[in-house]
N, C-alpha and C positions, 0 to 999 in steps of 0.2 A: 506494499499499499505507499510503502513512505517513496520506493521508485515511483511508484506511478502520479503520484504526488509533484515531484519535482520535476518528471514530464512533463508533466500538465501548467506547472507552474511557467513554462518556457511559452506556451502558448497565451497564457494568457488565464489558464482558470484553475482553480480548485475545486476537489471534493468534497461538498459537508452532507450532515448528515440530520435531519429532523424527524422529528419522533410520530408526525402523519406521514410522511411521504417516506423515508428509509435515506438512501443516497440520493443525489443531486448534483448538478452540475452547476458551479456560481462562476460567472467573469470576475479575474481580477481587474480589468483593465477595459476600457471603452470595445466595441467592437462598432462597427458603420454598417447597413445594408447592403448587401452581399457581401461582404467579406466572409474569409471561410472564419468559421469557432476551432475544428479538429476535424482530422480526417484520420479515419482508423479503415487498416487490410481485416477480411474477413481471418477468426482465427480457422474456419474453415469454413467453408462452399462448397454448393453442386449445382449445376444445372439442372432447369423443371424437363421434367419429363414433356415430351410436347410431340407432333406430325416432323416438326422440324429438329434434329438433333443440335447439339450446340458444343462446341467445344470444352473438355471442361478446368482449359486453361485460362481462354479470356474470353468461354461464352457465346464465341463467333460462331453462327452456321455457312453453311454450304461448302463444298471441298473437301468435306473431314473423311479420317480414318479412324476405328477401331481399333483399339485396344488387341489383338490379336491374340493372346492368352485370354484371359478374361471375359473379350465381348462386350464391355459394356460404357467402359468411358468411347469420347471419342476426342480427334488432336485433329487439329487442322493443319498441323506440322511438327517439326522434330523442337522447334524453339518450345511451345506450350509441352509436350511430349519430358522433357528435358524439365522441364522448371517444376511438372509433378509426379516425378519419377519416383521420388526420394519417399513420397505417400504416398503416392500407389504402387511401389513394387509392396507394400504388405499388402496394401486391401487388396492387390492383383491373389497373391496369396493366399489371400480369403475366400475370395469369391472361388476362384476357379477350384477352389475344392466342393462347390455349389455343384448342385443337380441344372441341367435346363432351366428345371421350372421354377427352384425358388430362385435364377436368376433372372427371371421376367419377372419376379415376384418385390426385385429388390427396390424397393419408392425411395424418390429422393429423402423421403425422413430419414429412416433407413441405413443409407447412404452415408447421409448428412453426423449420424451418431455414430455409425464404425469409423468414420473418419475422424471424428471427436477423440475416441480411445487412440487409436494408431497415431495419431500426430502426440499426445500425450505420451505417449511409450518415445516417442525419438526428438519428445525435448526432454524427459527423462534420461534417455537413452547420449543424450549432444548429440546427437546426429543432426539435429533443427534447434537454430539459436532461442533462446528464451531471451525474450523484453519484457521492460517496464509494460508495453501495451500488446504484447503477446506471449501471453504465459496460462497454463490451465488456472492456476490460482483465481483469476481473473471469472473465469467461467463456474467455479466453487461459489464465487462470494455472488450470483443472480441470485435471486427470488425464484423458487420452484413454486410455491401456491399448493402443495400437497392437498393438505388440508381444504382449501376453498376448491376442492376439486367432486365432483358426482364420481360416485361408485362404478360406476361404467366408462367412464373415463378410466378412472385409475386400472379398471380389468385392463382393456386398449393397454397401454402403456408399461402395462406388467406382462403383455403377450408379444407385444414389439421390442421388450428387454430381451424375452425369450430367442426373440431371433437373430438380434445383436452377438449375444452369446453364444447361438448357434453357430452364427459366421466367424467369430474371432476365436471361437477355442479357444477359451484361455484359462484353465483352472483357476484363478485369481478372479473371476470376471466376478463383480458387486451388482447382479438383478436390479435390485432394490436402489442402488446409485443409479443405474442407465435410466431404470423407471423416472426418476427426477430428474434427472436430464433431460427424458423425454418431457413431460414441467415443463422443462425450463425453456426447450428449445418453443415451445409453443408460446410463453410470452416475451421469451426475449429477441427471439429469432425473426430478420428483415426479408421481405422482397424486396429482390435487387433487378431493380430496371433500366431498360435505356432511356438514352436523352429523351426519344420518347415515348416514356413513361409505362413502357411495353414491356409486362414481367418476364425475366431471363431466367433467374432462378433463386438460391436464398440460401443467407448465410448470416454466419453468429460472428457479433462485433459486441464485443463484453463492455466495452468503453464506452461506445455511443448507449448500449443498454441503461445506463445512468441516467443519461435525459429522461427525465419526466414530460409527462406529456400533457398539452392543454389545447383548449378545442378554439382560443386563442392564441397561436402560439408566436414567437417571434422569431425563430430560426425555422429553417426546413433540411432535412435528407434529402439528398442527389447522392446519383454513383455517378464515376468515372471507372468504367470495367466494374472490376470490382471492388473497387476501394469507396468505402462509405464518406460521404463527406457532408460537415452539417453549418451549413449561410447563414447568415443571422440577414431577415427578412427586414428591420428595422433598428434604431438606434437602442445597443441591449447595455448603459451605461455601468460601471462598475459594482462589482456588489450584487448584481440581477442571476436569477436563476434564469437558464435558459429552459425553453421551451420547444422540443414540437410536436406534431398531433401525430396518434396511432392509430386514429381510423377517418375515416371521409367523412371530412365537420359538415360538409354538405345534406345534411340531416337537422332536425329536428330537433331538441334538449334531451326531450324523451325516448329519442332513437340513439342518439350518440348514448346516451347514458345505458340505455339495454347493451348495444355495443361492446361497452366500454365492462360496464360488468359482467357480463358471461365469459372476456375472453381474457381479461386482465385484473378483476377480480377487487376495482376500486368505482368508486363513485368520485368523480372531477367537480372539482369547485372550483372552477377557473372563472374568470368573470362571464363568457358567453355562457355558463351554467347556471347565475345567479340573477336570474335577470327577474326573477319574480312569475308567484303562479298565474296572475293574469298573463302576461308577457310569450309564457309559454306554449298557454292555451292559446295566445294569437300566433305565437310562429309556424307550431302546428297544425293548425286552422288554414294558414299562407298553404305554409311548406308541404302538408302533403295533405290537404282540405278539397270543398267544393267550391267554386266558384256563383257568384252568385248571376239570377236569370235573366236580370236588368244588364242589356250589353253594355252602357257605357258604365256600369257600377263595379269597382274593384274594389267591395268590400267584401268579408272571410265572413265566413258561415258556421253556427253551433247549437249545436241541438235544441231545438226547443224544449221546454221546459216539463209539458207534454209526453214529447218524444215522438212525435208525432211527423218529426219533416227537422229540417236547419235552416235557421233563420240567420239571415243577414242583416250585421251588427252597424250595417252604413244605412243601409236603407227599409230593413225589415222586413222585403220580400220573404215568404217561407216557399221554399221547394221541398215536396214529399218525397220520403225516404222511397216508396214507391220508384216516385221516378229517375230517382241517385241508381239503386239497386238496378233497374232495367239500361242506362246505361252504362254502369261500372261490367254487368253481366257480358254488355257486349264488347265491352274494352277489353275482359279477359279475353273471350275467344277471339279477337282478331288477332292480341299478341301470341297467345297460342301458335296460329298458323301464323305470323309473322318471322317466328322465332323457326319455325319447322321449315321457310323457303328459307332461312337466311344458311340456318346449321346444313339441308342441302346446296348451298352454294347459288341461289337462286334470288338473287341481290333483282333482278327487276321486279319479279312476284312479289319479295318482301319487300319495295322500297312502297309498290301500290298498297299492300297492307298497312307499313307501317303511316304512309297519307290516311288511310282509312282512321286507325287509331289516334295519328292527331287529331283528326276533325273531332272524331267523340268525346278527346279529352280535350279539347276547346271549349265544348258543350260545356262537360261535369269541372276540370278543374279549374283552382283557384290561377291563373294568367303566370305566376309565379310559384308552378305546381313547382316539385322537382320530378315526379312523375314524365311531365310535360315536356322539362327537360330534357331526360333522358332520351326520353321519342325523338326529339329535333339531333340528339346525338348519335342516335344509329342512322337515322337519318343520311347525316351530314357523313359520316361513317361507309354508305351503303353504297350513297352517290360518289364520294373515290374511287371506290369499289368498278362502280360503272364506267368510270371515268366523263363524269357530268357536272364538268367543274364549275360554268355558273349557276348548276340546283347546290352543291357544294357549296357556293359562297354565297349565297342565299342562307342556307342553314349556320354556317359557320357563326353569320353574324346577328343571327338570329339567338346561337349559343352563347354569342362571347358577354352579352349583357345581363343574361341567366348566371353565368359565373361572377362577373364581378359583384352581380347580388351576391352571391349563397358564399362566396371563398371570400379570404383576405387578400387586399388588394395587391401583395408578393404574395401570386402561388405560383408551383410547378404549371400545373394547369390551364392556370389564365394566361402562366407564360407562351407553353403549347399552342396556344388556343392562337393566339396573336400571331404567330410560327407559321399553324394552318393557315389563318386568313392572309398571312402575306402570299405565300406559295398560290393561295389560291385567286390570288389577285391579279399574280403574274400572272395567273395559267388562262384568267379571262382576257389580260391584255393582249398578250399572243394571241387570242380566238378570236382579238378585236372588239373587246365587251367593252365593260367598265375601268376605266386606267384604273390603279389604288396606292397607294403610300401604307405605310407603316410611317408611326410618328419615331420622335427620337425617343421622350418618354417608353411607346411599349419594347423598342428594343431594350432600353433598361432593364424594365419588366424580364424579358426573354434570357436577357445576361448575367440575373441574378438568378434564375433559376432554373439555369440548363447549363453543366457544369461545361467546359472548356474540353472537355476530350469529345462532346456530343457531335460538335460539328457546328452547331446553330447560331452559338455565337460568332466564330468568324464569318459564317455565312451573312450573318446580317448585319455583322459589323458597320459595312460602308452603305447599307439599305434604308437612307430615309429622305427619300428624295421621292420627288411625284416622276412616274413616269411619264415623260413625252413622244418619246421617240423609238426607233424601233432599233437605234445601236445602244440606248439605255437599256430597253426592253431585254435585250441579248447578255448586259451584264448585272443586271437586275436576276436575272433569272440564273444562271452563270452562280450566285450565291445560295441561290435559294434551293436550287433541287438537291435532292435526296440521291 
């Protein structure tokens, strides 16, 4: 702990402990928006299972080769294979002894746990280096919440621990400890995403896990390859606790509290969660409730005292439960059909179905509804798949104001939406439609919320002018195209 404190002190941080929250990360100097607060390489990480395999070393896809011995990890080349070899050599020996059926059932979670114990062994044997930011003692210090977990989940962890024990085949293995570590992973592991926030894998970052949650965070977590990077999104004065968000914050307080309690076993008391009962009810009614029947009214609806319908809190108009139930049923049926078309790759039919869903939700949901926003997000992605750039740009412009309402001013998803909007505006110009531009402020958001290695910052550095002729368009497009 002393070594870690000395290392953190060099970056302007210290670890403190409070009775309410346990360990927390405190700034010992001022941090400005966009400034890197701390970075950490994963203690262990694995790529996700997906239809497109990823390199174990860099998480890249395309032109990969499997390990010839165990047939489990993929590599993009000799560089990544060599960098992983000290750890994978032991993993390979363990996996090679399994039957083909057991190898197929080797999930990322099981691999992550196996690699956790193999790395501990290699560090104990001094094959791999131990540092203040990279040692098993940091894993041991993580909270497991075993006393808060339901019996059904405990049984699952025990079964998974037995599988890990079978793979490792170590006589000294401690099944209880392995089960506890699975619980630690559930509460402390992070999903590794690329520059466009697409999930690539899972990693354990024991020092990053010290950072506590807030629904109104002053920092964000992004990734540069597998490295976790914490960046400030507002001024963080000396002596202030650093916060990130563990969950999707574009939800009502009730929904956020439920998600935090179920996965992380605590009740958030951040400013966003202390609005008072009336404000929480209003928030839920707007984000997850219904719209007023009057076309020009933007009021929110609450159940009437007799439970016969929903009353607009602005104009007093009542919507019957039957009407809302009928439209909600139609929406659900349309969403199911749309989802089936989407999963089968039939984007054209999916776009038709989601537009029908959108029209029904416009009649049903409050204009600021999260469900309506998600439908517009789906249409944006589908239209991009169909290469309908003009249509996609229209929906991108719908989604951006919705993001600005539900997310903090500086947030990775807002930055990514600006970036997407810029690409689509560029495509629209090339198709001789509407010229577009990104403002300096929008580019600043993207630079803060996008890691340098993602390429977004580089591509957008000089893109803050109005496209006026084809030569400018070509330069603009060369910066933006992925």
